[in-house]
N, C-alpha and C positions, 0 to 999 in steps of 0.2 A: 504494500500500500504506500502511495507517495507521502512524503512528509507534508504536514499541514503548515499553513502560513503562520509563522510566529514572529510578531514584531518585537524587536529588542527593546523598544521604548515607544511611548505615544508619539514621539517626534517622528520615528520611522514610519509608523502607520499614517500620520498626517502627510508625510512626504509622498508616500505611495498614492494616497487619496488625492493629494494636490496634483500629482502628475497626471492621473487619469482624468480628473475634473477639468484640468487645463486643456487637455486634448479635446474634451467634449465641448468646451466653450469656444475653442478656436475655430470650429467649423459650424456651418449652418446646414450642411448636407447630412440628413438623418442617416442615410445608408452608410456614409463614411464614419459617422459617429458610432453607429452600432458595430460596424466591423472592427474599428480600432478598440472600442471598449471591451468587446468580448475577447479579443486577442490579449489585451493587457491583463484582464482578470484571470483568464486561463493560465497565463504564464506565472502570474503572481501566486495563484492558489495551487498550481500544478494539478489542475483538474483535467478530466478527459474531454469534457465539453462545456462550453459556456454559450448559452443561446438566449435570444430575445423572442418572446412569444407575443403575438398581437391578436386581440379579440376582435372578431368581425362586429361592426356595429349592428345592433338589433338582431343578433343571431343566437341569443340564449347561450352566451359564453362559448360559442364555437370560434375557433381561430386557427392560426398556423404560426410556425417559426419563420421569422422574416430575416434573421441574421444569426450567425453562429461562428464559433471558433472550435474546431473539433480535432482530436488527435488522429493520426494516420490509421490507427487500428480500429476506429469506430466509424459507423456509417453516419451520413449526414441526416439531420432532422428537417432540413429546409423543404418547403413546398409540400408539406404533409399535413393536410387539414386534421385537426384534433377536436373531438367533441366528448367531454367527460360528463356523463349524465349525473354523476355525484357532485359535480363542482359547485353548483348553485347552493346546495344544502350544506356541504362540508367546508368549503373554502371561500366562496365569494364574499360572505359578510366579513370574514377576517381580513381578506386582502384589501377590501374597500377601506377598512380602518387602518391600513398600513402595516398589518401584522406580517411577520415572516414565517416561513415553514421550513424546518430543517429535519431531514430524515437520514439517520445513520445507515439504516438497512431497510429497504422497502419490504422485505419478507419478515421483518421482526418489528413492525410498527403498527399493526392492526389496521392496515389499509383495506378498503373494500376491493373486491376482485376486479371491478371495472377500472379502478385507478391503477392497480398493479399491472393489468394488461396493457394499459397505455404506456406506462413507464417501461415495461419489458420490451415493448415495440421499439423503443429507442435505446435498448441495452443498458438502462439505468439501474444501478444498484444502490447508490446513495444520492440524495437529492437535496438541494437547498434552493428555495424559491422566495424571491423578494418581489413584492408588487411594484409595478410602475404606475403611479397615480398621476394623471394629468388633471390638475385642478382638483375636483372632487370626484373624478371619474376614473374607474379602473381601466387604464388603457391596455395594459398587458402585464407580462411577467418577465423578470430577469432570473433565468434558471442556470444553476451550476450543477453539473452531473458528474458523478464518479461512476464509471462503468466497470472498472476492473474488479472492484470489491467494495465492501462496506467502508464507511469513513465517518469518524466523529467530527462534526463541525465545531470549531472553536468559537468562543464568543467574539473574539476580535475579527475573525473571518466574517461572521454574520454581520457585525457592525459595519465592517468595511464594504461588503456587498450592498447592505441597506443604504449606506450613504451614496453609493454609485447609482442605486435605483432611484433615489430622490433626485439626483442630478439629471438622470435620463428623463424623468418626468418633466423637470423644468425645461430641458433642452427640447423635448417633443412639443411642449406647450408653446415655447418661443418659436420653434420652426413652423408649427401650424398657424401661429398668429401671423408671422411674416408671410406665410403662404396665403393666408386669408386677406392680408393687406394688399399683397400683390394681385390676387385674384380680383379684389374689389377695385383696385386701381385699373386693372385690365378691363374690367366690365365697364367702368366709368369711361374709359377711352373708347371702347366699342360703342357705348351708348352715345357718346359725343359724335363719333363718326356716323352712326346711324341717323342722329339728328341732323348732322350736316348733309348726309345723303338725301334725307327727306326734304330738307330746305332747298338744296341745290338742284335736285333732280325732279322733274315732273313725270318721269317715266316710272310708273308704279310697278311694272313688272321688274325692272332693273333694281328698284328699291327692295322688292321682295327677295330677289335672288341674292343681292349683296347682304341683306340682313340675315338670311338663312345661313350663308357661308360664315359670316362673322360669329353668329351665335353658336353654330356647330363647332367651330374651331376653339372658341373660348371655353365652352362647356365640355369639350372632348366627347361629344355625343356621336352616335352612329348615323342619325338622320335628324334634320330639322326641316319641317315642311309647313307651308301655309295652305290651309284648307278653307275653301270658300263654299258657302251654302248657296244652292241655286234658289233664286226667289220663287216663292209659292210652290215649292216642290217637297213639302213635308220633311224638311231637314235632310234632303238629299244634296250631295255636293261632291267635290273632288279637290285633290291637291293641285294647285296652280303654280306653285314654286317650291323648290326644295334644294337642300344640299345634303348629299348622302355619301357615306364612305364606300370604298371600292368593293368590299365583300358583299354589300347588301344591294338588293334590287331597288329600282326606282319606284316611287309611289305615284308618279305623275300619270295623268290621263287614265285613272282607274276610278270610275264613279263609285261612290260609297253611299249606302243607305242603311243606317242603323235603326232597326225598328224599335229598339229600346231607348233611343236617344230622347224622344219627346217626353217619355215618362220620367226618366232619371236625371237628365242633364239640361234639357231645354229651359227649365225654369231657373236653374242655378246660374248658368253662364251670363244671362243679362244682368244678374246682380253682381257681376265682376268676381264670381267665385271661380276658382280653378280646380283642376283635378290632377292629383299627384299619386301615381301608382308605382311603387318600387318593384313589384313583381305581379304580373297579371294573373299568375296561378295561385297567388296567396292574397287576393283582394276581394273575394266574394263577388266577382263579376258574373254577369249572366253569360250563358253560352253564346248567344248571338254576338255579344260584344267581344268575347275572347276570339271567336272565329274571324272577326274583322281584323283584330290586331295581329293574329297569327298570319293572316294573309300578307301582311307587311313585315313579317318576321320580328314583331315588337315583343320585347320581354319586360321593359320598364317604360313608363309613359308619363310625360308632363304636358298637360293641355291647358292653355290660357285663352280666354275668349278675346276676340278682336271686335270691339264695339265701335260703331261709327257715330253713335250719339250716346246719350246717357244709358239707354237700354236696348238699342237696336243691335242684335247679334248679326254681324256680317260674316264671320268665319272663326277659325281657330288657328292659333300658333302652337304647333305640336313639336315636342322634343322627344325623340325615340332612342332608347338604348336597346340594341338588338342582341348583343353578345351575351349579356348576363343581367341579373337584377341590378338595380341602382336606387339608392336612397337619395332623394332630392333634398338639397340643403335649402334653408330658408332664404339665404342670400341669392341662391340660384333662382328660386321661384320669384323673388322680388325683382331680380334683373329681367327675367322673361316677361313678367307683368309690365315692367316699364317699356320694354321693347314692343309688347302688344299694344300698349296705350299709344305709343308713338306711331305704330302702324295704323291704328285706328284713326289717329290724327291725319296721317298721310292719305289714307283712303277717303276720309271725310273731305280733306282739302282737294283731293282729285275729283271728288263728286262736285264740289262747289265750282272748281275750275271748269268742269264739263258744262255745268249750267251757265257759267259766265260766258263761255265761248258761244253759246246759243243765243245770247241776248244781243241787245242793240249796242250802239256806240257807248251808251251809258255804262253798259256792263264791261266794255273794253277798258274804260277808265278804271272801273273797279278792279279789273285784273291787274292793271298797272299799280294800283294802290296796294293790292294784296302782295304783288311781287316785291314791292319795296319793303313791305312788312317782313316778308320771308328772307330777303337778302340782307337785312341788317340785324345785328344782335344788340344794337343800342336801343333799348326800349323807349328812352326819352326822345330819341330822334324819330323813332317810329311814330310816337304820339304826335309830335310836332308836324311831321310830314303828312300824316293821315288827316290831322285837323285842317291843314292847308288845302289838301286835295279836295276834301269834302266841302269845305266852305266855298272854294271856287267852283266846284261842280254844281252845288246846289244854290249857289249865289245867295248865301246867307250872310248875316252880319257877324255872327260869332259861332265858332265850333269849339267846344271845350271838353276836356276829359276830367271828370270829377272822381276823386278817390276817397273812400271812407276810411276813417281812422279806426282800425279794429279794436282799439282800447277804449273808444268813446261810444256814446249812444247815438249812432248814425250821424256823428259830426265828421266833417271832412273839409277838403279844399280842392280847388282846381289846380292840377299839376301840369297841364299843357293846354294851349289854346291857339287859335288863329282868329284874329279880330280885325274888323275894318278900322280905318283911321279915325272915324268919327266917334267910335264907341270906346268906353273905358275897359281896361283889362280886369279880368277876374282872378288873376294868378295870386296865390298866397293869401287869399282871403277866406278865412274860416267861415263855414256855413253850418248852422244847426237849425233844422226844421223840426219844431216840436210836434208837428202833425204827421211827420214822415212815417214813423213806425206804425201808426194806426191805419193810414190810408194807402200808402204807396209800397212800403217794404214787402208785404206779403205778395203783391202783384209782381214786383220786380224780381223777387226770388224765383217766381215761376216763369220768368222770361218775358213777361208782358211789357209792352211799351206804353208810353203816355204821350199823346199828341194834343196840343192846345192851339187852336187857330187864333184865339184872341183872349188874353187873360182877363180883359175887362168884361167879357161876356160869358165867362165860364163860372161854374159853381165852386170855385176855389175858396178855401178858408182864408181869412184875412192874413194869418201868419204866413201862409205860403205866397199869397199875392205880394205881400210886403217884401219878401225875399227876392222875388222876380223883378219887382219894380226897382229894387236896389241896384240891379244890373241892367236896367233900362230895357227889359225884355217885354215884347208885345205878343210874340208867338213863340211856342216852345215845343220841341220834339225831343223826348228822352227815351233812350234805349239802354236797358241794364247790361252791365258787363259782369257776367257770372263766371266764376272760376271754381270748378268742382262743386257745383251746387251751392256756392256761397256768393253773395252779392259783394263783388269787389269794388264796383264804382258805377258811374253813369257816363254815357256818351250823349252830350247835350248839344243841340243845334238851336241857336237863338236868332229870331228875327226881331230886330230892335226898331226898325223904321216904321213898321205897321203890321197889321194882321197878315196871316198867311195860312192858306189851306195846304196841308201836307198831303201830297199825292201818295197813293198806295205803293207805287213803284219807288218813290223816294224812301218810304218807310222800309220796304223790303230791302232796298239797296243798303240802307244804314244798318238794318238788322244783320244782313249778311257780312257787312264790313266789321261790325262789332264782334260777331262770332269769331272771325279771323283775328281780330285784335285781342280777343280773349285767349285764343290759342297762342298768339305771340307773347302775351303776358305770361301765360303758363310756361311756355318754352323758355322765356327769358328767366323766369324765376328758377326753373329747373336747371337751366344752364348756369345760372349764377351759383346755385348750390353745388353743381358739379365742379365749377371753377374754384369755388371756395374749398371744396374737399380736396381737389387736385393740388391747390396751393398749400393747404395744410399738410397733405401727404408729401409734397416736394420740400416744404419747410422742415417737416419731421425727418425726411431723408437727409437733407443738408445738415440738420443738427446732429443726426446720428453719425454721418460721415465725419463731421467736425469733432464730435465726442470720441469717435473711434480713433481719429488721428491724435487727439490729445491723450487718449489712453495709451496709444502706441508709444508716444514720446515718454509718458509717465512710466510705462512698463520698461522702456529702454533705460531710463534713469534708474529705476528701481533695480533692474538686473545689474547695472554697473555698481550700485551700492551693495547689493547682496553678494555678487560674485564677480571677481576680477579675473576670471578665466576668459581670456580674450577670445579664444576659439568658440566657446559657448556663446558669448555675446555676439560674435560675428554671425554664427549660424542662426541664432534665434531672431536677430534683428533683420537679416536679409529675408528670412522666411515671412516675417510679419509684414514688412514693407511690400513684398511681392503680392501677398494676398490682399492687403488693404488697397493698393493702387491698381490691382488686377493686371500686373505686368507678367511677361513671360520669363524674365530673368532679372534678378537683382544680385549684383556682384560687388566685391571689394577688391580694388586694384592697389597694390603697394609699389611705390617707387623704390628703385635701387639707387645707390649713390651716383651712378652715371645717368640717372633719369630714364633708364629702361625700367621695365617692371613686369609684374605678373599678377594674375588673379590668385588671391589667397583664400577666398571664401565666396560662396554663392548659394542662392536658392533658385532653382530652375524647374520649369514644368517638365513632365515626363516625356513629352514629345520632342524636347530639344536636347542637343548634345551638351555635356558638361564641359566647362572651360578650365576648371581647377584641376591641375595635375596632368592636363593633356597638351597645353601649349607651353613652349619654351619661352624664355624671356622675350618680351615684346619691346622693340625699339621704335621710338617715334622721334624722328630727327627734329621736328619742330619743337617738341617738348625739351629735347636735349639742348638745342640751341638757345631756347628762351628760358631755360631753367624752370620749367613748369608752366610756362605760358600764362594765360589768364587766371589759371587756378591759383597762382602765387598771390593774387590779389583777392582771394576768397570769392571769386565770381563763379556762379553756376552757369551751365550751358545746356541748351536743349536743341534737338534736331527732330522736326516732325516727319521728315522723309529723307533718307540718306541719298536718294536718287535725284532729288531736286535741290540739294544743298550746295551744289557746285564743287563736289569733292573730286580729287584726282582718281584715276583708275586704281592705283595701288592702295589708296585710302579706302575706297569702296570694297576692294578685295579683302582688306583686313576686317572691315565691318561685316562682310559676308561670312568670314570665318566665325564670327560671333553669332551668325544667323539673325542679325539685327536689321530692322527696317526703320526704326525710330529709337532715339535714346535721350536720356537726361543724365547729367553728371553734376555732382556736388563735391567740392574738395574736402578732404579730411586733414586737419592740422593737428600735429602733436606739439603742443606749445605754440611756438611761432614758426615751426618748420612744416612744410608741406609733406605729409606722410604718404598720402595716397588719395584715391577717389572712390566715392560711392556712386555706382552706376546702375541705372535702370533701363532695361531694354524691352522694346515691343517688337516681337519677331514675326507675328502673323500679319502685320501690315502697318501702314503709317499711323501716327497718333498725334492729335493736337494736344499739346501739354498745357494743362491749366496751371495758373500761378500757385494754387493751393498745393498741387502735386510737388512742384519744385520747392516751395517753402518747406513742406514736410521733409523732403530729402535733405535740404540744407540743415534743418534742425537736428535730424537724426545724425547727419555727418558730424555736426558739432559735438553731439553727445558721444559719438564713437571716438572722436579725437580725444576727448577728455578721458574716456575709458582706456584708450591706448596709453596715454601719458601716465595715468594712475597705475595701470598694470605694469608698465615698464619700471616705474619708481618702486612699486611694491615688490616686483621680481628682484630688483637689485637689493632692496632692503632685506627681503627674506633670505636671499643668498648670503648676505653678510651675517644676518642673524643665525642662519644655519651653520655657517662656518664657526662663528663664535660659540654657539651651543655645542657643536661637535668638539671643539677644543676644550671647552669647559667640562663637558661630560668625560672626555678622555682624562683630563687632569684629576677630576674627582674620583673617577674609577681607579686610576693608578694610585692616587693617594690612599684611598681606602683599602685597596688591595695590599699596598705596602704595609699599612697599619695592621691589617688583618694578618698578613704574613708574619709581621714582627710579633704580633700578639701570639700567634700560633707557635712561633719559634721560642718566645719567652715561656709560653706554657709548656712546650716540650722540654726546655731546659729545667723548668721548675719540677715537672713530673719526673724527669730523669734523676735530678738531684735528690728529690724526696725518696724515690725508689732506692737509690744507692744508700742513703742514710738509714733507711728502714732495713735494708737488706742485711747489713752487717750484724746488728744486734739480734735480729730475728734468726739469722743463720746460726749464730752462737747458741741462742736459746734452743732452737730446734735440734741442733747437733748434740746438746748435753742432756736432752730429755731422756734418751735411751740409757745413758750412764746413770742418771739420777734414779731412773726406774729400777735399774739393776741394784744400786746401792740400797734403796729403800726395801727391795725384796730381801736382800740379805739381812737387813735389820729386823724385818718382820719374822723371818725364819728364826733368828736368834731369840727374839722376844717369845716366839712360840715355844722354843726349847726351855726358856726360863719358866714359862708357865707350867711346863710339865714337871718341874722340880717339886718334890713333896713338901719341902720345908721352906716355903717362901715366907719372908717376913710379913707381918700383918700390915705394916705400913705400905709395902709394895702392893699387897692385895687391895688395900683401900684406895691407893692411887689408881690402880687399874680400873676399879669401878667408877671412880670420879671422872676419869678421862673418857669413858665410854669407848674403851679400846676396841671392842668388837666392831662398833660402827666405823671407827677410823680405818680398821683393817679392810672392811668391805668397800669404803668410799675411795680410798687412795688409788686403786687401779682405774676407777672412772675418771678421777681428776687427771691422771696421767694421759688417759685416752683423749680427753677434751683438749689438754694442752697440746698434744701432738697434732690433732685435727686443726686447731686454731692456727698453730704456727705454719702448718702446711698451706692453709687458706691464705695466710698473709704472704707467703712466698709466691703462690700462684698470682695473687694480685700484683705484687711487685714485678713479676715477670711480664704480666699483661701491660702494666704501665710502661715498662721499658720497651716492650714490643710496639706499643702505640706511638711512643715518642720517637724511637729509632734514630736517636741523634748520631749513632755510629753508622747509620745507613742513609745519609743525606744524598749520596750518589746513587746512580742506577744500580739495582741489585736484583737478582732473581729471588723472589720470595713466594711464600705460600699465602694466597689471598684469604684462604679460610682462617688462617691464624690471625690476620689483621682484623677480619670481621668479628671473630670471637673476642679479641681484645676489646674492640669497640663495644660489643654487647656487655662485656664484663664491667666496663666503666659505666655504662648506662643501666646497670642492673637495678639501681635504686629507683629508676623511673619506670621500670617494667613491673615492679611489685604493686600489689593492691594497696590503696591508701584511702581508708574511709569508704565513701560511696564510689570511688573510682576503682573499677575492676583491674585485675592484673592483665598485662599485655602478653598474649601467648606468642612465643617465637617458634616458627616452623622452619627448620633447616633442611634444605634439599641440596646437600653437597655431593656432586658427582666427582669422579676422579678427574682432576685437572692438573696440568703440569704447572711448574713454577712459572712466574711471570716476571719479566724484566720491567721494573717500574721504579718510581720514587715512592717508597713505602709510606713515609710520613704523609705525603700529599694524598695518596689514595685513602689512608686511614681518615684523613680530614674529610674526604668526600663521603665515605661510609658514615662518619659521625653526623654530617649535615643532613643526609637523606634520612637516616633512621630517626634522628631527633625530630625532623619535620613530620615524619610519619606518626611518632608518638604524640606530638603536639596536636595534630589533626584528630587523632583518635580520642584524646582527652577532651579537646575543645567541643567536639560534636557528640560526646557521651555515648560512644558506640557500646552496645551491650556486651558483646563478646569480641573485644579488640584483638586483632591478629596481625602479625607482621611475618610475611613469608619471604625467606631468602633462598635463592636458587643459584647454584654455580654449575656451569656446564661449558663444554668446549664447542666451538663452532669453527671448523676448518682451522685456520691458524690464529683464531681469536678466542678469547675467553669472555663469556657472557655472564654478567652479574645482574640478577633481577631482584629488586627489593619492592614487594607489593604489600599494601595494607587494605583492609576492608572498610576504610573510611568513606565519606560521601564522595559522589562524583565531582570532579573538578571541572568547572566550565571551560569550554574550548577557548574563550577569550582569555582566561587566566593562563592556560597552557601555552598559548602563543607568546606570552610575555614573561613567564616565570623565570626564564634564564637571563632576562634583561637586568643590567645593573640597577640597584636601588628599588626594584619592583618587589613589593611585599603585600600580602593580604592580612598581615598581623596588625594589631592595634599599635598606635605610636608608642615607642619605647620598648617594644618587645621583638623588634627585628630590624636589621639594617638593610635588608634587601640585597645583601652581597653573598650570602651563603651559597645559593644555587648558582649565582653568576660565577663565583670563584670555582665551584665544583665543575661547572661546564668548561671553564678555561683549563683546569687541571686535566680533565679527561680528554678534551678535544685538542688543545694546543700542546700540552706537555706529554701526552701519551698517545697521540695520533688515533684517538678512539672516537666513540660516539656516545652521547648521553641524550636519551629521549624520555618522554613521559606520555603514558596512555591512561585514559580514565573513562570508564563506562560501567554502568550497572553496579554502582557502589563498590568499585574496585579501582585503585590507583596504583600503577606500576611504573617505577623508574628502572630503565634498562641501561646498563653500562656495558659497552663492548670495547675491549682494548686488545691489541695484538700481544701475543706471548713474548715477542722480541721487538724492542724498539729499534727504529732506524738509526744507524750511527751518525747519519748526516745531521740529525737533530741533537 
């Protein structure tokens, strides 16, 4: 089973998380984010598969894996639809709450059979699942699979993957938001184009065809068709225009009669209701309707009515998805509704134009007026022009356009007019008719007009007559301007000089004109909204670009502060500049002392050749002659097209080597010296460089110059510091080693002298014990003979009783035995001390290593014994037959002493219940192996790597110098041409000493 991810510290976990999150945030391409993230996680966790699962919308938790990183031994899970019947009950509520699910073994977790079958399908044995939540919606799952065998998931692994899942949810939400913004912007552009087409073209069929093409490409649909009902044919009709994809057949010239239409849809469509069907087989449609849709290979359907008036159903705008089901989004429906409304306007306008063409010269003038309305997007100009045309056409004294203030009670003012020279202007004069809401408002909302031939003879109320007299009006024709069933304003024609009878054709003419004026107002309002939205989107994009550029500069400065690894700064900065400015290559060019140079770093698209490491030194005679040219003066330089810049053939050939068509250059200064150039290349064609692009490159180049200067200074400073620290460490090590050696030498002299002083008296005592025992034996035998004499004096008998002679006779042999053993023990100890010190063996000698080890153990005997709660340390000796070894005996004894003492310290410190030290001696070819192992706790790998370094110690301050093992390593490796290693695992630590039986005479 692979090793689990173990972070040495929270910082290392944060570093790994930061690296993955950074890669997620650096891209807006979801597929690339998924691919990079799964690969990173699989490498970090050493898993067999890391995959991203996506739930189909509205499919009851059905979905598929959309991205994965999988080991070579395991099959891919991509493009395999999955539906777990148990998911909604067992897992969905937990995942929606952000809960994770980790399974060490799918066969030992109580899973239902349906779930186990799905996991087995993908060879999964252990499983960790983290929800990917987009906003408050469960978008999908981040799955980590162990296929080879069970795996216990660690808490830090789960936390790490959970954090990545949260970041993926944010990335998906941002990407979908950007996609929605782009789609909305694209739809607005299409809508503006359709409006322009409707305004500019009077060819209705061409408008239909263009609109169908635009809508189909924007919505990525299989067919968009415009269906027209045949008048008085009981809802029969046909498609008169369409845009259809290549695999699907045309729907044109196929009469359609849906017998179910009149019952189910005819009443809804005039109410501006639409029909959205994601799947015709799952929408409770009648068979007659399904058969018609199948005739045109339709699987999903969006139908919006085309109304030529408020309720007159002219036809249908149909969007078909033929290949598979499709869920229509609200913004898509809204967009199609807007298109249908504009098509209704276009059809209505076409109808009106047709009527206009059939009328008299008066109607031709109307056509000209309408044409002006359609050709201008300036609504105030339209108002003014229309008022002028109508006044001159009808020979009236004043034509004005009155607009109601929607925040007031039918109060308003004239916003445009055309008035004769004799009459006063009505502009900017507020009017409030208290009688208006009762008498006129309801009629005007219904589209009714009001014509007065003579105000002096009409039954007007006094309040109304006073208002008309205020503007010198004698006769009045008022036609309401309604926008979406709301009274927007009034189109007023005034005759001031005298009464006037308004002809019916005049009234119809004005009504027709006002309807178009209402359309113009509606289109102008809509266009204004579109322009405002486009302006806001453009401003937001500009702010986003500016913010991104500022962030890039801030990130560059931050990287310089955080890391002075110049190579890393070069690679990161060129990559970010290339992506931000959408360039094909961004490179860093460094000058040599002779003003030749080469590319030292670059970020380049996959389709272009690399320059770093492939080109030799580049010589530019102009730069050599001018010592850097314009770049010496910190000037930037741009070329939009190398073929129109007037370059010589050799210069163009050099640029063609770089595959460049356009480029921009900013100088990089190290202090006051020109160090190199930051270059940006456009390879796929010419490019017009914006000032913001060049300013960004100049700022980045300035920061990179600062980074180069700081890195150079830091490199020199670090080099000096390293040299000083190396010298200082060498001096300290040498000094302490000398002190340690001197201490050991002094200790050896002390031990040897002490052993010599003890040896003489003890030898004397031990040698005379046998004689003393013999003499005392003779005395005891003599005393026994006296006791056998029958006539012993009473005083002697009494003295015998008082001295307890019998006990003395029994105890004396025991005393002599104890004296003999004690003196023998002292002699052995003295011999061991002399053997450990070996002052007489300072040169290389052939010795028995076992004797040296035994001497060391004898000296450490007091530390091996039990002491209160501390148990005795058991010594296990495995001495095989080994030859004598040429060595420095005292030095090797010091090594044995250091290693065994450290082992005893570790056993006591960690309170091992049955402490054991095992010593093994064996031969290995021409070497002797000495292994000293203890059953103390496992030593971390990080400690093993440093334990032979000078001054490194894990003991508390005051209990160790950190030189014992360092000196031991030096003695074994340098003095004896051997090897000293340490291995630790499963609560067993072993030091292995390997030295040759014969030392090289060269040393």
